[in-house]
N, CA, C and O atoms as a printed pandas DataFrame, in Angstrom:
     atom_number atom_name residue_name chain_id  residue_number  x_coord  y_coord  z_coord
0              1         N          MET        A               1   16.843 -110.455  149.463
1              2        CA          MET        A               1   15.911 -110.662  150.517
2              3         C          MET        A               1   16.483 -110.946  151.932
3              4         O          MET        A               1   15.810 -110.790  152.951
4              5         N          LEU        A               2   17.713 -111.356  151.926
5              6        CA          LEU        A               2   18.396 -111.746  153.109
6              7         C          LEU        A               2   19.220 -110.593  153.893
7              8         O          LEU        A               2   19.740 -110.783  154.992
8              9         N          ASP        A               3   19.269 -109.380  153.185
9             10        CA          ASP        A               3   20.010 -108.317  153.665
10            11         C          ASP        A               3   19.004 -107.326  154.195
11            12         O          ASP        A               3   18.205 -106.742  153.463
12            13         N          GLY        A               4   19.084 -107.153  155.594
13            14        CA          GLY        A               4   18.062 -106.331  156.299
14            15         C          GLY        A               4   18.353 -104.919  156.160
15            16         O          GLY        A               4   17.550 -104.082  156.573
16            17         N          SER        A               5   19.419 -104.604  155.622
17            18        CA          SER        A               5   19.709 -102.988  155.504
18            19         C          SER        A               5   19.109 -102.488  154.184
19            20         O          SER        A               5   19.089 -101.281  153.943
20            21         N          LEU        A               6   18.637 -103.358  153.358
21            22        CA          LEU        A               6   18.012 -102.881  152.080
22            23         C          LEU        A               6   16.543 -102.376  152.342
23            24         O          LEU        A               6   15.826 -102.990  153.132
24            25         N          GLU        A               7   16.090 -101.241  151.670
25            26        CA          GLU        A               7   14.826 -100.795  151.798
26            27         C          GLU        A               7   13.817 -101.724  151.141
27            28         O          GLU        A               7   14.098 -102.314  150.097
28            29         N          ILE        A               8   12.750 -101.842  151.694
29            30        CA          ILE        A               8   11.579 -102.684  151.059
30            31         C          ILE        A               8   10.910 -101.884  149.873
31            32         O          ILE        A               8   10.622 -102.382  148.784
32            33         N          VAL        A               9   10.714 -100.613  150.234
33            34        CA          VAL        A               9   10.129  -99.758  149.278
34            35         C          VAL        A               9   11.072  -98.923  148.435
35            36         O          VAL        A               9   12.217  -98.728  148.842
36            37         N          ASN        A              10   10.628  -98.388  147.210
37            38        CA          ASN        A              10   11.469  -97.705  146.459
38            39         C          ASN        A              10   11.010  -96.106  146.333
39            40         O          ASN        A              10   11.203  -95.440  145.316
40            41         N          ASN        A              11   10.437  -95.659  147.417
41            42        CA          ASN        A              11    9.843  -94.251  147.503
42            43         C          ASN        A              11   10.962  -93.310  147.313
43            44         O          ASN        A              11   10.691  -92.280  146.695
44            45         N          ALA        A              12   12.164  -93.474  147.728
45            46        CA          ALA        A              12   13.227  -92.567  147.471
46            47         C          ALA        A              12   13.548  -92.399  145.983
47            48         O          ALA        A              12   13.752  -91.278  145.519
48            49         N          ALA        A              13   13.596  -93.531  145.216
49            50        CA          ALA        A              13   13.813  -93.504  143.871
50            51         C          ALA        A              13   12.673  -92.857  143.095
51            52         O          ALA        A              13   12.927  -92.117  142.145
52            53         N          GLU        A              14   11.473  -93.107  143.457
53            54        CA          GLU        A              14   10.377  -92.498  142.869
54            55         C          GLU        A              14   10.374  -90.984  143.144
55            56         O          GLU        A              14   10.036  -90.265  142.203
56            57         N          ARG        A              15   10.702  -90.415  144.296
57            58        CA          ARG        A              15   10.816  -89.090  144.510
58            59         C          ARG        A              15   11.982  -88.431  143.649
59            60         O          ARG        A              15   11.826  -87.309  143.167
60            61         N          ALA        A              16   13.147  -89.153  143.468
61            62        CA          ALA        A              16   14.112  -88.638  142.764
62            63         C          ALA        A              16   13.818  -88.490  141.310
63            64         O          ALA        A              16   14.437  -87.601  140.724
64            65         N          ILE        A              17   13.044  -89.155  140.688
65            66        CA          ILE        A              17   12.648  -88.992  139.294
66            67         C          ILE        A              17   11.358  -88.188  139.074
67            68         O          ILE        A              17   10.937  -87.950  137.942
68            69         N          LYS        A              18   10.747  -87.779  140.194
69            70        CA          LYS        A              18    9.490  -87.012  139.997
70            71         C          LYS        A              18    9.623  -85.679  139.128
71            72         O          LYS        A              18    8.788  -85.389  138.271
72            73         N          PRO        A              19   10.674  -84.935  139.398
73            74        CA          PRO        A              19   10.881  -83.632  138.593
74            75         C          PRO        A              19   11.101  -84.089  137.012
75            76         O          PRO        A              19   10.719  -83.351  136.104
76            77         N          PHE        A              20   11.685  -85.242  136.777
77            78        CA          PHE        A              20   11.851  -85.535  135.315
78            79         C          PHE        A              20   10.536  -85.993  134.851
79            80         O          PHE        A              20   10.243  -85.753  133.680
80            81         N          VAL        A              21    9.723  -86.602  135.581
81            82        CA          VAL        A              21    8.281  -87.075  134.988
82            83         C          VAL        A              21    7.531  -85.752  134.875
83            84         O          VAL        A              21    6.882  -85.567  133.846
84            85         N          ILE        A              22    7.549  -84.839  135.793
85            86        CA          ILE        A              22    6.759  -83.687  135.758
86            87         C          ILE        A              22    7.147  -82.886  134.447
87            88         O          ILE        A              22    6.322  -82.325  133.725
88            89         N          GLY        A              23    8.481  -82.910  134.246
89            90        CA          GLY        A              23    8.939  -82.124  132.978
90            91         C          GLY        A              23    8.812  -82.810  131.746
91            92         O          GLY        A              23    9.245  -82.294  130.716
92            93         N          ARG        A              24    8.177  -84.093  131.745
93            94        CA          ARG        A              24    8.081  -84.800  130.517
94            95         C          ARG        A              24    7.333  -83.951  129.461
95            96         O          ARG        A              24    7.822  -83.851  128.336
96            97         N          LYS        A              25    6.224  -83.365  129.757
97            98        CA          LYS        A              25    5.556  -82.666  128.840
98            99         C          LYS        A              25    6.326  -81.448  128.191
99           100         O          LYS        A              25    6.038  -81.019  127.074
100          101         N          ASN        A              26    7.262  -80.963  128.932
101          102        CA          ASN        A              26    8.208  -79.912  128.384
102          103         C          ASN        A              26    9.074  -80.637  127.245
103          104         O          ASN        A              26    9.420  -79.967  126.271
104          105         N          PHE        A              27    9.369  -81.748  127.323
105          106        CA          PHE        A              27   10.159  -82.419  126.297
106          107         C          PHE        A              27    9.441  -82.412  124.970
107          108         O          PHE        A              27   10.090  -82.611  123.943
108          109         N          LEU        A              28    8.156  -82.197  124.928
109          110        CA          LEU        A              28    7.557  -82.142  123.652
110          111         C          LEU        A              28    8.075  -81.012  122.836
111          112         O          LEU        A              28    7.946  -81.075  121.613
112          113         N          PHE        A              29    8.693  -79.901  123.433
113          114        CA          PHE        A              29    9.204  -78.835  122.752
114          115         C          PHE        A              29   10.774  -79.114  122.274
115          116         O          PHE        A              29   11.414  -78.271  121.645
116          117         N          ALA        A              30   11.276  -80.336  122.638
117          118        CA          ALA        A              30   12.610  -80.635  122.251
118          119         C          ALA        A              30   12.370  -81.216  120.874
119          120         O          ALA        A              30   12.057  -82.397  120.716
120          121         N          ASN        A              31   12.510  -80.428  119.968
121          122        CA          ASN        A              31   12.240  -80.824  118.541
122          123         C          ASN        A              31   13.403  -81.495  117.799
123          124         O          ASN        A              31   13.249  -81.802  116.617
124          125         N          THR        A              32   14.588  -81.744  118.447
125          126        CA          THR        A              32   15.696  -82.510  117.852
126          127         C          THR        A              32   16.163  -83.400  118.861
127          128         O          THR        A              32   15.946  -83.286  120.068
128          129         N          ALA        A              33   16.899  -84.407  118.220
129          130        CA          ALA        A              33   17.537  -85.366  119.214
130          131         C          ALA        A              33   18.586  -84.688  120.086
131          132         O          ALA        A              33   18.683  -84.919  121.291
132          133         N          LYS        A              34   19.314  -83.894  119.462
133          134        CA          LYS        A              34   20.302  -83.096  120.238
134          135         C          LYS        A              34   19.733  -82.295  121.337
135          136         O          LYS        A              34   20.392  -82.232  122.375
136          137         N          CYS        A              35   18.687  -81.717  121.267
137          138        CA          CYS        A              35   17.980  -80.949  122.244
138          139         C          CYS        A              35   17.490  -81.929  123.339
139          140         O          CYS        A              35   17.675  -81.659  124.526
140          141         N          ALA        A              36   16.876  -83.047  122.953
141          142        CA          ALA        A              36   16.489  -84.052  123.963
142          143         C          ALA        A              36   17.647  -84.594  124.664
143          144         O          ALA        A              36   17.566  -84.747  125.883
144          145         N          THR        A              37   18.615  -84.874  124.101
145          146        CA          THR        A              37   19.817  -85.445  124.788
146          147         C          THR        A              37   20.503  -84.339  125.751
147          148         O          THR        A              37   20.985  -84.677  126.832
148          149         N          SER        A              38   20.521  -83.069  125.323
149          150        CA          SER        A              38   21.036  -81.995  126.289
150          151         C          SER        A              38   20.090  -81.941  127.433
151          152         O          SER        A              38   20.564  -81.843  128.565
152          153         N          SER        A              39   18.907  -81.989  127.276
153          154        CA          SER        A              39   17.979  -81.834  128.459
154          155         C          SER        A              39   18.055  -83.139  129.349
155          156         O          SER        A              39   17.862  -83.028  130.559
156          157         N          ALA        A              40   18.302  -84.256  128.842
157          158        CA          ALA        A              40   18.554  -85.437  129.659
158          159         C          ALA        A              40   19.832  -85.295  130.498
159          160         O          ALA        A              40   19.856  -85.591  131.693
160          161         N          ILE        A              41   20.875  -84.837  129.832
161          162        CA          ILE        A              41   22.057  -84.617  130.542
162          163         C          ILE        A              41   21.948  -83.595  131.641
163          164         O          ILE        A              41   22.468  -83.820  132.734
164          165         N          ILE        A              42   21.340  -82.563  131.413
165          166        CA          ILE        A              42   21.095  -81.446  132.579
166          167         C          ILE        A              42   20.296  -82.140  133.547
167          168         O          ILE        A              42   20.704  -82.092  134.707
168          169         N          TYR        A              43   19.211  -82.793  133.303
169          170        CA          TYR        A              43   18.345  -83.363  134.358
170          171         C          TYR        A              43   19.237  -84.393  135.176
171          172         O          TYR        A              43   19.110  -84.471  136.398
172          173         N          SER        A              44   20.174  -85.209  134.452
173          174        CA          SER        A              44   20.973  -86.175  135.297
174          175         C          SER        A              44   21.973  -85.472  136.141
175          176         O          SER        A              44   22.288  -85.893  137.254
176          177         N          ILE        A              45   22.456  -84.433  135.624
177          178        CA          ILE        A              45   23.461  -83.579  136.561
178          179         C          ILE        A              45   22.740  -83.065  137.748
179          180         O          ILE        A              45   23.187  -83.254  138.880
180          181         N          ILE        A              46   21.672  -82.441  137.535
181          182        CA          ILE        A              46   20.938  -81.911  138.700
182          183         C          ILE        A              46   20.445  -82.872  139.685
183          184         O          ILE        A              46   20.541  -82.643  140.891
184          185         N          GLU        A              47   19.891  -84.004  139.191
185          186        CA          GLU        A              47   19.390  -85.025  140.091
186          187         C          GLU        A              47   20.494  -85.811  140.818
187          188         O          GLU        A              47   20.290  -86.369  141.896
188          189         N          THR        A              48   21.655  -85.826  140.183
189          190        CA          THR        A              48   22.887  -86.443  140.834
190          191         C          THR        A              48   23.343  -85.596  141.944
191          192         O          THR        A              48   23.606  -86.069  143.050
192          193         N          ALA        A              49   23.439  -84.352  141.660
193          194        CA          ALA        A              49   23.727  -83.235  142.795
194          195         C          ALA        A              49   22.838  -83.391  143.966
195          196         O          ALA        A              49   23.240  -83.517  145.122
196          197         N          LYS        A              50   21.477  -83.374  143.550
197          198        CA          LYS        A              50   20.489  -83.475  144.714
198          199         C          LYS        A              50   20.656  -84.658  145.467
199          200         O          LYS        A              50   20.494  -84.618  146.686
200          201         N          ALA        A              51   20.985  -85.794  144.842
201          202        CA          ALA        A              51   20.952  -87.177  145.562
202          203         C          ALA        A              51   22.270  -87.186  146.452
203          204         O          ALA        A              51   22.358  -87.955  147.410
204          205         N          ASN        A              52   23.243  -86.352  146.124
205          206        CA          ASN        A              52   24.409  -86.322  147.054
206          207         C          ASN        A              52   24.446  -85.000  147.896
207          208         O          ASN        A              52   25.467  -84.518  148.387
208          209         N          ASN        A              53   23.261  -84.520  147.982
209          210        CA          ASN        A              53   23.139  -83.317  149.019
210          211         C          ASN        A              53   24.047  -82.207  148.666
211          212         O          ASN        A              53   24.639  -81.624  149.574
212          213         N          VAL        A              54   24.212  -81.860  147.441
213          214        CA          VAL        A              54   25.001  -80.770  147.028
214          215         C          VAL        A              54   24.073  -79.646  146.626
215          216         O          VAL        A              54   22.999  -79.866  146.066
216          217         N          ILE        A              55   24.505  -78.460  146.920
217          218        CA          ILE        A              55   23.654  -77.220  146.467
218          219         C          ILE        A              55   23.815  -77.211  144.926
219          220         O          ILE        A              55   24.914  -77.116  144.379
220          221         N          VAL        A              56   22.695  -77.312  144.301
221          222        CA          VAL        A              56   22.675  -77.468  142.802
222          223         C          VAL        A              56   23.255  -76.258  142.198
223          224         O          VAL        A              56   24.151  -76.386  141.364
224          225         N          GLU        A              57   22.802  -75.029  142.562
225          226        CA          GLU        A              57   23.187  -73.917  141.899
226          227         C          GLU        A              57   24.730  -73.699  141.969
227          228         O          GLU        A              57   25.370  -73.384  140.966
228          229         N          LYS        A              58   25.311  -73.881  143.214
229          230        CA          LYS        A              58   26.716  -73.691  143.409
230          231         C          LYS        A              58   27.427  -74.823  142.476
231          232         O          LYS        A              58   28.463  -74.539  141.875
232          233         N          TYR        A              59   26.905  -75.967  142.385
233          234        CA          TYR        A              59   27.523  -77.031  141.802
234          235         C          TYR        A              59   27.544  -76.787  140.231
235          236         O          TYR        A              59   28.531  -77.059  139.546
236          237         N          LEU        A              60   26.390  -76.261  139.730
237          238        CA          LEU        A              60   26.416  -75.936  138.293
238          239         C          LEU        A              60   27.454  -74.766  137.924
239          240         O          LEU        A              60   28.035  -74.756  136.839
240          241         N          VAL        A              61   27.625  -73.870  138.820
241          242        CA          VAL        A              61   28.612  -72.862  138.531
242          243         C          VAL        A              61   29.842  -73.313  138.521
243          244         O          VAL        A              61   30.664  -72.944  137.682
244          245         N          TYR        A              62   30.124  -74.260  139.566
245          246        CA          TYR        A              62   31.559  -74.944  139.667
246          247         C          TYR        A              62   31.717  -75.751  138.372
247          248         O          TYR        A              62   32.790  -75.690  137.772
248          249         N          LEU        A              63   30.732  -76.487  137.918
249          250        CA          LEU        A              63   30.972  -77.294  136.622
250          251         C          LEU        A              63   31.147  -76.337  135.514
251          252         O          LEU        A              63   32.119  -76.524  134.782
252          253         N          PHE        A              64   30.378  -75.359  135.276
253          254        CA          PHE        A              64   30.519  -74.514  134.091
254          255         C          PHE        A              64   31.922  -73.757  134.100
255          256         O          PHE        A              64   32.520  -73.552  133.044
256          257         N          ASP        A              65   32.423  -73.351  135.339
257          258        CA          ASP        A              65   33.724  -72.636  135.319
258          259         C          ASP        A              65   34.753  -73.640  135.052
259          260         O          ASP        A              65   35.689  -73.299  134.328
260          261         N          ASN        A              66   34.721  -74.869  135.543
261          262        CA          ASN        A              66   35.875  -75.803  135.477
262          263         C          ASN        A              66   35.897  -76.605  134.147
263          264         O          ASN        A              66   36.947  -76.823  133.544
264          265         N          LEU        A              67   34.645  -77.044  133.711
265          266        CA          LEU        A              67   34.485  -77.705  132.540
266          267         C          LEU        A              67   34.962  -76.882  131.217
267          268         O          LEU        A              67   35.507  -77.449  130.271
268          269         N          SER        A              68   34.739  -75.705  131.249
269          270        CA          SER        A              68   35.085  -74.771  130.162
270          271         C          SER        A              68   36.587  -74.683  129.987
271          272         O          SER        A              68   37.047  -74.265  128.924
272          273         N          LYS        A              69   37.385  -75.067  131.006
273          274        CA          LYS        A              69   38.858  -75.045  131.014
274          275         C          LYS        A              69   39.409  -76.308  130.487
275          276         O          LYS        A              69   40.584  -76.349  130.120
276          277         N          LEU        A              70   38.583  -77.420  130.421
277          278        CA          LEU        A              70   39.099  -78.663  129.992
278          279         C          LEU        A              70   39.030  -78.707  128.449
279          280         O          LEU        A              70   38.229  -78.041  127.794
280          281         N          GLY        A              71   39.940  -79.551  127.931
281          282        CA          GLY        A              71   39.872  -79.932  126.482
282          283         C          GLY        A              71   38.755  -80.756  126.125
283          284         O          GLY        A              71   38.210  -81.474  126.964
284          285         N          CYS        A              72   38.363  -80.694  124.874
285          286        CA          CYS        A              72   37.224  -81.650  124.446
286          287         C          CYS        A              72   37.613  -82.997  124.530
287          288         O          CYS        A              72   36.706  -83.800  124.752
288          289         N          GLN        A              73   38.779  -83.435  124.400
289          290        CA          GLN        A              73   39.295  -84.827  124.554
290          291         C          GLN        A              73   39.769  -85.291  125.830
291          292         O          GLN        A              73   40.395  -86.345  125.937
292          293         N          ASP        A              74   39.474  -84.494  126.867
293          294        CA          ASP        A              74   40.033  -84.787  128.254
294          295         C          ASP        A              74   38.996  -85.501  129.098
295          296         O          ASP        A              74   38.778  -85.162  130.261
296          297         N          ASN        A              75   38.312  -86.569  128.448
297          298        CA          ASN        A              75   37.195  -87.262  129.224
298          299         C          ASN        A              75   37.653  -88.034  130.391
299          300         O          ASN        A              75   36.814  -88.316  131.247
300          301         N          GLU        A              76   38.863  -88.409  130.535
301          302        CA          GLU        A              76   39.235  -89.266  131.737
302          303         C          GLU        A              76   39.282  -88.434  133.007
303          304         O          GLU        A              76   39.352  -89.047  134.072
304          305         N          ASN        A              77   39.254  -87.145  133.016
305          306        CA          ASN        A              77   39.214  -86.345  134.123
306          307         C          ASN        A              77   37.773  -85.880  134.626
307          308         O          ASN        A              77   37.586  -85.149  135.599
308          309         N          LEU        A              78   36.834  -86.395  133.846
309          310        CA          LEU        A              78   35.427  -85.898  134.227
310          311         C          LEU        A              78   35.001  -86.476  135.506
311          312         O          LEU        A              78   34.204  -85.839  136.195
312          313         N          GLY        A              79   35.443  -87.604  135.896
313          314        CA          GLY        A              79   35.042  -88.301  137.167
314          315         C          GLY        A              79   35.473  -87.287  138.468
315          316         O          GLY        A              79   34.900  -87.401  139.551
316          317         N          HIS        A              80   36.356  -86.463  138.280
317          318        CA          HIS        A              80   36.735  -85.517  139.354
318          319         C          HIS        A              80   35.713  -84.588  139.659
319          320         O          HIS        A              80   35.690  -84.041  140.762
320          321         N          PHE        A              81   34.779  -84.334  138.702
321          322        CA          PHE        A              81   33.733  -83.435  138.861
322          323         C          PHE        A              81   32.415  -83.833  139.385
323          324         O          PHE        A              81   31.481  -83.047  139.548
324          325         N          MET        A              82   32.389  -85.076  139.637
325          326        CA          MET        A              82   31.201  -85.676  140.200
326          327         C          MET        A              82   30.945  -85.153  141.608
327          328         O          MET        A              82   31.899  -84.803  142.302
328          329         N          PRO        A              83   29.805  -85.093  142.017
329          330        CA          PRO        A              83   29.477  -84.582  143.380
330          331         C          PRO        A              83   29.901  -85.591  144.399
331          332         O          PRO        A              83   29.664  -86.789  144.246
332          333         N          SER        A              84   30.545  -85.095  145.469
333          334        CA          SER        A              84   31.116  -86.018  146.476
334          335         C          SER        A              84   30.213  -86.161  147.731
335          336         O          SER        A              84   30.555  -86.912  148.643
336          337         N          GLY        A              85   29.130  -85.487  147.780
337          338        CA          GLY        A              85   28.265  -85.592  148.972
338          339         C          GLY        A              85   28.551  -84.615  150.105
339          340         O          GLY        A              85   28.023  -84.721  151.212
340          341         N          CYS        A              86   29.513  -83.549  149.733
341          342        CA          CYS        A              86   29.879  -82.730  150.770
342          343         C          CYS        A              86   28.767  -81.646  151.099
343          344         O          CYS        A              86   28.946  -80.834  152.006
């Protein structure tokens, strides 16, 4: 309450989750837990890219090209693939 730089409203957060809420009915077709988890991961990646002003299509191509070269156990390097807001 004492920090004047904080937003009073959460409109930005609500706009960010709107595509997820709209797609909620599509999740009815996710008939397995694995499918639902995959959908949630894709939505998270896309919305994170949007929040960082990254062109989503180019970012997904970048991810698919580079993550396919990583080993399955190379989780410590995943942070390098996060959008940087460029």
